[in-house]
Every structure is written in structure tokens, then in C-alpha cells.
RODRENRO-429958 format. One line per field, with one value per residue (C-alpha): residue in three letters; y, z negated, x; chain. Coordinates in Angstrom, 2 decimals, always signed. Layout:
# RODRENRO-429958
residu <- [ALA ...] .
north <- [Y ...] .
up <- [Z ...] .
east <- [X ...] .
chaine <- [A ...] .
//
This chain:
# RODRENRO-429958
residu <- [UNK UNK UNK UNK UNK UNK UNK UNK UNK UNK UNK UNK UNK UNK UNK UNK UNK UNK UNK UNK UNK UNK UNK UNK UNK UNK UNK UNK UNK UNK UNK UNK UNK UNK UNK UNK UNK UNK UNK UNK UNK UNK UNK UNK UNK UNK UNK UNK UNK UNK UNK UNK UNK UNK UNK UNK UNK UNK UNK UNK UNK UNK UNK UNK UNK UNK UNK UNK UNK UNK UNK UNK UNK UNK UNK UNK UNK UNK UNK UNK UNK UNK UNK UNK UNK UNK UNK UNK UNK UNK UNK UNK UNK UNK UNK UNK UNK UNK UNK UNK UNK UNK UNK UNK UNK UNK UNK UNK UNK UNK UNK UNK UNK UNK UNK UNK UNK UNK UNK UNK UNK UNK UNK UNK UNK UNK UNK UNK UNK UNK UNK UNK UNK UNK UNK UNK UNK UNK UNK UNK UNK UNK UNK UNK UNK UNK UNK UNK UNK UNK UNK UNK UNK UNK UNK UNK UNK UNK UNK UNK UNK UNK UNK UNK UNK UNK UNK UNK UNK UNK UNK UNK UNK UNK UNK UNK UNK UNK UNK UNK UNK UNK UNK UNK UNK UNK UNK UNK UNK UNK UNK UNK UNK UNK UNK UNK UNK UNK UNK UNK UNK UNK UNK UNK UNK UNK UNK UNK UNK UNK UNK UNK UNK UNK UNK UNK UNK UNK UNK UNK UNK UNK UNK UNK UNK UNK UNK UNK UNK UNK UNK UNK UNK UNK UNK UNK UNK UNK UNK UNK UNK UNK UNK UNK UNK UNK UNK UNK UNK UNK UNK UNK UNK UNK UNK UNK UNK UNK UNK UNK UNK UNK UNK UNK UNK UNK UNK UNK UNK UNK UNK UNK UNK UNK UNK UNK UNK UNK UNK UNK UNK UNK UNK UNK UNK UNK UNK UNK UNK UNK UNK UNK UNK UNK UNK UNK UNK UNK UNK UNK UNK UNK UNK UNK UNK UNK UNK UNK UNK UNK UNK UNK UNK UNK UNK UNK UNK UNK UNK UNK UNK UNK UNK UNK UNK UNK UNK UNK UNK UNK UNK] .
north <- [-27.55 -25.81 -24.22 -22.82 -24.23 -24.40 -23.29 -25.07 -28.37 -27.80 -26.97 -30.21 -32.24 -30.49 -31.10 -34.74 -35.42 -33.55 -35.34 -38.75 -38.14 -35.65 -38.04 -39.25 -35.65 -34.78 -37.88 -37.14 -33.66 -34.70 -37.91 -38.33 -36.68 -38.55 -36.73 -37.09 -40.88 -40.47 -38.18 -38.66 -36.91 -35.44 -34.56 -32.44 -29.76 -26.44 -23.35 -25.05 -28.39 -28.45 -31.40 -30.88 -32.17 -33.73 -33.94 -34.84 -34.18 -37.18 -38.93 -41.50 -40.74 -42.49 -43.69 -41.29 -41.55 -39.58 -36.98 -36.20 -36.83 -33.98 -34.37 -34.09 -34.81 -31.78 -32.60 -29.97 -29.55 -27.57 -27.01 -27.36 -25.77 -26.51 -23.91 -24.87 -22.07 -21.25 -21.51 -21.50 -22.51 -19.83 -21.34 -20.39 -22.10 -21.51 -24.67 -23.72 -23.41 -26.76 -28.65 -30.32 -31.24 -32.61 -34.79 -36.11 -36.85 -38.85 -40.94 -41.53 -42.74 -44.72 -42.64 -41.92 -38.43 -38.03 -38.19 -35.47 -32.47 -31.84 -35.20 -33.77 -30.49 -32.21 -34.69 -31.93 -29.77 -32.63 -33.80 -30.28 -29.45 -32.66 -32.22 -28.56 -29.38 -31.89 -30.04 -26.44 -26.29 -28.99 -28.94 -25.66 -23.36 -19.98 -18.25 -14.80 -12.53 -12.15 -8.93 -7.89 -8.20 -10.31 -14.10 -15.57 -18.33 -21.94 -21.77 -18.63 -20.26 -22.11 -22.70 -26.02 -28.27 -27.00 -23.52 -24.87 -26.53 -23.32 -21.30 -23.71 -23.64 -19.82 -19.99 -22.50 -25.11 -27.49 -27.70 -28.88 -31.45 -29.52 -31.95 -29.83 -30.60 -33.80 -34.97 -37.94 -39.87 -39.03 -38.93 -42.48 -41.69 -38.30 -39.90 -42.54 -39.75 -38.18 -41.49 -42.09 -38.58 -38.65 -36.83 -39.90 -42.44 -42.72 -43.61 -46.25 -49.00 -46.81 -46.98 -43.65 -42.11 -40.08 -37.57 -36.02 -35.15 -37.90 -37.02 -37.25 -40.56 -41.91 -40.75 -42.42 -45.72 -45.75 -44.67 -47.36 -49.86 -51.17 -52.14 -53.71 -57.24 -58.62 -55.60 -53.72 -51.29 -52.70 -51.22 -53.07 -52.61 -54.87 -53.98 -50.42 -50.04 -50.29 -53.02 -52.32 -53.68 -52.03 -50.18 -49.63 -46.88 -46.53 -45.82 -42.45 -41.20 -41.56 -43.68 -45.83 -47.19 -48.79 -47.49 -50.55 -51.62 -49.42 -49.29 -45.99 -45.81 -43.09 -41.64 -39.51 -37.09 -35.03 -32.22 -31.82 -31.70 -28.85 -28.90 -30.42 -30.51 -33.96 -34.67 -37.71 -38.19 -40.85 -40.73 -40.27 -37.02 -35.57 -34.12 -32.77 -31.22 -30.48 -28.93 -30.75 -31.24 -30.98 -29.13 -27.46 -26.24 -23.45 -23.44 -22.72 -19.16 -17.76 -14.53 -14.01 -17.09 -18.29 -20.68 -19.93 -22.48 -21.64 -23.99 -23.54 -25.62 -25.29 -27.22 -27.04 -29.10 -29.41 -31.63 -32.74 -32.85 -30.64 -32.92 -35.77 -33.88 -34.23 -32.37 -31.26 -27.60 -27.50 -25.72] .
up <- [+52.15 +49.24 +51.72 +53.79 +56.73 +60.44 +62.35 +65.47 +63.57 +62.10 +65.57 +66.93 +64.02 +64.34 +68.09 +67.72 +64.97 +66.78 +70.08 +68.42 +66.26 +68.25 +68.85 +65.25 +64.01 +66.29 +65.25 +61.53 +61.94 +64.41 +62.75 +59.52 +57.17 +55.76 +57.53 +61.00 +60.68 +60.50 +63.54 +67.25 +68.04 +71.54 +72.69 +75.55 +75.23 +76.82 +75.52 +74.97 +74.96 +76.68 +76.95 +78.27 +76.11 +78.52 +77.62 +79.64 +79.01 +78.85 +82.17 +81.65 +82.36 +83.44 +87.04 +89.77 +93.54 +95.31 +96.45 +92.89 +90.95 +88.96 +88.59 +85.19 +83.50 +83.68 +83.07 +80.98 +80.16 +77.07 +76.88 +73.47 +73.20 +70.66 +70.80 +69.29 +67.13 +67.13 +63.91 +62.97 +60.51 +59.65 +57.16 +56.03 +53.74 +52.32 +52.80 +49.89 +47.47 +48.41 +48.14 +44.82 +45.75 +49.03 +47.22 +44.90 +47.87 +49.50 +46.35 +46.01 +49.59 +49.52 +52.31 +52.81 +52.14 +55.90 +56.47 +58.47 +56.36 +58.81 +57.82 +54.37 +55.74 +58.21 +55.56 +53.15 +55.87 +57.28 +53.92 +52.90 +56.24 +56.32 +52.71 +53.21 +56.45 +54.57 +51.32 +52.49 +56.20 +58.26 +56.09 +54.19 +56.44 +57.50 +60.24 +59.28 +61.83 +60.92 +59.46 +60.96 +58.40 +55.95 +55.69 +56.22 +54.11 +55.23 +54.92 +57.05 +59.99 +61.41 +61.02 +59.29 +60.08 +57.10 +58.56 +62.00 +60.52 +58.68 +61.90 +63.89 +61.20 +61.34 +65.12 +64.79 +66.75 +63.78 +61.58 +58.04 +56.31 +53.41 +50.53 +47.69 +45.40 +43.87 +40.71 +40.02 +38.99 +42.09 +44.94 +46.18 +46.66 +48.12 +50.76 +51.50 +52.10 +54.59 +56.39 +56.59 +57.81 +60.99 +62.97 +62.61 +63.46 +67.12 +66.02 +63.47 +63.55 +65.04 +63.58 +61.86 +58.93 +56.13 +55.14 +51.67 +48.98 +47.15 +43.89 +45.48 +47.13 +43.70 +42.34 +45.27 +44.72 +41.04 +41.63 +44.27 +41.52 +43.14 +40.34 +40.13 +40.39 +43.76 +46.06 +43.63 +44.13 +45.90 +46.88 +49.92 +51.97 +54.79 +56.84 +55.61 +56.68 +54.54 +55.72 +56.83 +53.75 +52.81 +49.53 +49.23 +47.60 +50.12 +49.43 +51.21 +48.65 +50.79 +49.70 +51.79 +50.58 +52.91 +52.61 +51.92 +54.76 +57.38 +59.67 +58.06 +55.73 +53.16 +53.46 +50.69 +52.10 +50.11 +52.64 +51.36 +47.66 +45.97 +48.52 +48.20 +51.96 +53.25 +56.97 +59.14 +62.63 +64.72 +64.55 +68.34 +67.93 +65.29 +67.20 +66.42 +69.43 +69.69 +72.43 +74.75 +72.66 +69.08 +66.79 +68.78 +67.14 +68.43 +68.13 +64.69 +63.97 +61.33 +59.35 +56.52 +54.30 +55.67 +58.43 +60.01 +61.47 +63.62 +64.93 +66.37 +67.44 +68.28 +66.43 +66.47 +65.07 +65.99 +67.44 +70.97 +70.46 +67.91 +68.12 +66.61 +63.41 +60.47 +57.31 +54.03 +53.15 +50.38 +51.01] .
east <- [-18.13 -16.47 -14.07 -16.91 -18.82 -18.37 -21.47 -20.27 -20.11 -23.56 -24.87 -23.45 -24.84 -28.21 -28.40 -27.44 -29.98 -32.76 -32.17 -32.10 -35.17 -37.25 -40.15 -40.20 -40.20 -43.11 -45.07 -44.69 -46.10 -48.80 -49.98 -48.01 -50.49 -53.48 -56.31 -54.78 -55.11 -58.87 -58.99 -58.37 -55.08 -54.84 -51.33 -49.98 -52.66 -51.72 -53.56 -56.93 -58.70 -62.07 -64.39 -67.89 -70.69 -73.20 -76.87 -79.94 -83.60 -85.94 -86.53 -89.30 -92.96 -96.16 -96.19 -97.41 -97.18 -94.41 -96.91 -97.93 -94.68 -93.17 -89.44 -87.78 -84.46 -82.15 -78.47 -76.70 -73.03 -72.06 -68.30 -66.71 -63.29 -60.59 -57.84 -54.47 -53.11 -49.43 -47.48 -43.84 -41.16 -38.61 -36.19 -32.70 -30.22 -26.77 -24.65 -22.42 -25.35 -26.86 -23.57 -24.44 -28.02 -26.71 -24.16 -26.89 -29.14 -26.33 -25.93 -29.70 -29.89 -26.62 -25.12 -21.41 -19.95 -19.53 -23.30 -25.00 -26.07 -28.91 -30.41 -31.11 -32.45 -34.79 -35.94 -36.96 -38.52 -40.58 -41.91 -42.87 -44.47 -46.52 -47.71 -48.62 -50.43 -52.58 -53.23 -53.52 -54.11 -55.83 -58.96 -59.06 -57.04 -58.46 -56.48 -55.18 -53.55 -49.86 -48.50 -45.19 -42.39 -44.42 -44.30 -47.75 -49.29 -49.59 -53.39 -53.44 -51.67 -54.70 -58.42 -59.03 -61.98 -64.01 -63.72 -64.73 -67.83 -68.80 -68.39 -70.55 -73.24 -73.21 -73.52 -76.43 -74.46 -74.54 -77.63 -76.84 -79.02 -80.53 -80.93 -79.59 -76.67 -75.32 -73.57 -71.33 -74.45 -76.52 -74.00 -74.73 -78.41 -77.46 -75.23 -77.86 -80.39 -77.96 -77.45 -81.20 -82.00 -84.17 -81.47 -79.18 -81.87 -80.85 -77.31 -78.27 -75.65 -72.91 -69.41 -68.75 -66.95 -68.52 -65.83 -65.58 -63.04 -61.18 -62.94 -66.38 -65.42 -64.46 -67.79 -69.56 -67.73 -68.65 -72.25 -72.70 -71.82 -68.67 -66.28 -62.84 -64.25 -65.20 -64.95 -62.75 -59.92 -56.89 -53.56 -52.31 -49.15 -47.99 -44.94 -45.15 -48.80 -51.90 -54.27 -57.82 -59.57 -62.90 -63.22 -59.49 -57.49 -54.71 -51.09 -51.41 -53.96 -57.07 -60.03 -62.38 -65.74 -68.33 -71.89 -74.02 -76.28 -74.57 -71.55 -70.53 -67.55 -66.99 -63.49 -62.04 -59.47 -56.93 -57.45 -61.03 -60.17 -62.04 -64.87 -68.34 -68.82 -69.77 -69.95 -70.53 -69.12 -67.36 -63.57 -63.54 -65.48 -63.15 -60.20 -56.76 -55.04 -51.32 -49.23 -46.88 -43.75 -44.98 -42.61 -39.80 -36.62 -34.44 -30.65 -29.23 -28.25 -25.88 -26.06 -23.58 -23.60 -26.94 -27.84 -31.23 -33.62 -36.64 -39.32 -42.80 -45.79 -49.47 -52.18 -55.97 -58.86 -62.51 -65.23 -66.04 -69.80 -71.53 -74.57 -72.54 -71.67 -74.06 -73.19 -74.71 -75.22 -72.60 -69.30] .
chaine <- [A A A A A A A A A A A A A A A A A A A A A A A A A A A A A A A A A A A A A A A A A A A A A A A A A A A A A A A A A A A A A A A A A A A A A A A A A A A A A A A A A A A A A A A A A A A A A A A A A A A A A A A A A A A A A A A A A A A A A A A A A A A A A A A A A A A A A A A A A A A A A A A A A A A A A A A A A A A A A A A A A A A A A A A A A A A A A A A A A A A A A A A A A A A A A A A A A A A A A A A A A A A A A A A A A A A A A A A A A A A A A A A A A A A A A A A A A A A A A A A A A A A A A A A A A A A A A A A A A A A A A A A A A A A A A A A A A A A A A A A A A A A A A A A A A A A A A A A A A A A A A A A A A A A A A A A A A A A A A A A A A A A A A A A A A A A] .
//
């Protein structure tokens, strides 16, 4: 590399690595972040995802003869659209300048000097993209129209689910449960009041998640008097996957705590850090939609000393049924 680089060789290495790992790359960006594991991911969505929300008025009434019966029970379909928003990676690097970091990376990973440079580039890109998607985008993102000639922010590339909830509240499609604010000493009672709200009564016993920030989930665990004995904090890994043990701090940074007396589990998500929004919904109702091929890379390009990489994908988040989203009125 000290003698320069051969774009043709990089192209070949890039193409080989991308072909061999295309599915793994797509999976990491579609499902690799923490929040996506607590959502239903829908793949192969083109332009928009639409699922009609069906509702029917009450149908039972006191018996009358056919001649006197008044028919009732209108069936209504309310479409709920989730539109994936296009975003991109535009990255460039100078192979000469990264020579030393590349050599160190090879040593750290016990790889031979002949290893593929693109392995390092993809590794760094993937880790950064997945982390940024979790911490800045999937929850707190607010879509901003791009300005020609100016790099946009990660948060501005898509509307996150907190933005979606706020929009639906503004459009009166979701009605928040107004029970005021909470502190670290009152959050358990606060969440219990949400769970026992009359609007959830028909779904009592249903398996659902109660989503909140990791900090608020920690507060909830402590306030619900769950300590390190008995149902305490555990860090569990089996075959690279965390086991489904209640009240567990998971290796990915999320936090799960069952709400006593219910089938609802509090989930603390890094994507909600900094927000006091709390919402309850089934995982099946909480959707992440992605386009057909996930992240797609174009051929490498060269300009001067730099090699340019371009990739694009479409991602959107939302809910199938607004009626199955219960949230507080804190942002």
C-alpha cells in the first residue's frame, strides 16, 4: 500500500466481499440494532407499507323478529401507511492514510497481511451505521429535506417512532393517557396506572411491551422493589444470544422488567434515551419496514487519492393499528 493502490484490485476485493456477505450486511442494518429486535421487521417493501385496520361496530342486541329487526354492525377499514424513507452512505477513504490502522486491525483480529482491506472498511461502516441508527435515528429521528451540497445529519434522514407517535397525537389518531409526570420514586405506580387505564381493559392479559428509555426502565425496576436477589439483574449469553430471562439487563444494552400481575414487560431501549415518553403496544403492531434488498452498494469510484463508496436504502417505522398504541403525554 505504501507504493500506492490499485483501484481494480480494490474493486475486485469489494465485489467479492459484498457478494459473499450481502445478506449478513443487510441483516445487521435491518435487525442488528437493539430496538429492531423489539419490533416486527417487514422486508421487501416497495414505496409504502399499507395494512388496513379493520374495526366493526357492536353487533349484539335484544331479540326482535325479522320484520322488526334493525341491522347494525358496520365494518370499517382504516388504512395505516408506513412509508420507508430513502437514506444514503457517502463515504470516502485514502488507502495510504489508513495503512497503519489497517495493519493494527489485522493484528487485533489475527488476520494475515494479505487480508481484504474492504473487510476493515465494511466492519467500521456497519458498526457505525448500526449504532447511529439506534442512538440517533430509529427513535428520535426527525426527517429534514436535504440541502444540495450539504451533508445531512443521521437524525434528519428519517422520522423515528417518537416522531410518528407525536404526529399521530397531533392528528388525534392516538389519544395519550394524561396522568401527569413521574419521578424515579413514583414510576412503578405511574406505569401501573397506565396498564390499568380503562382503554386497556379489553386487552387485559395480552402479551405486550411497555417501551421506555433505559434510565426510566432502571427506575421502574428499582421502584417495583426488584433487587439483585431472587429476580435480580443477570447478564446471560448462550451461543452468542441473550436468553429470554425476565428482569434481565441484556448484553445489547436493553433492559427487560415484567410488570407484576400482567403479561406486559417493560423494555428499556437506548433509542429512547433522553425521552420520558412511555408507550404500550404488542410487538406485532410495532413495525419497521425496509425495501427489497436492504443496503445496496454501488461500484467503487476513485478521485485523486480517495476511494469513494456509495450505498442507499429505504427504512420506515410506524404502527399497524393506532388503536393498539397507548402512551403517556410526556415527550
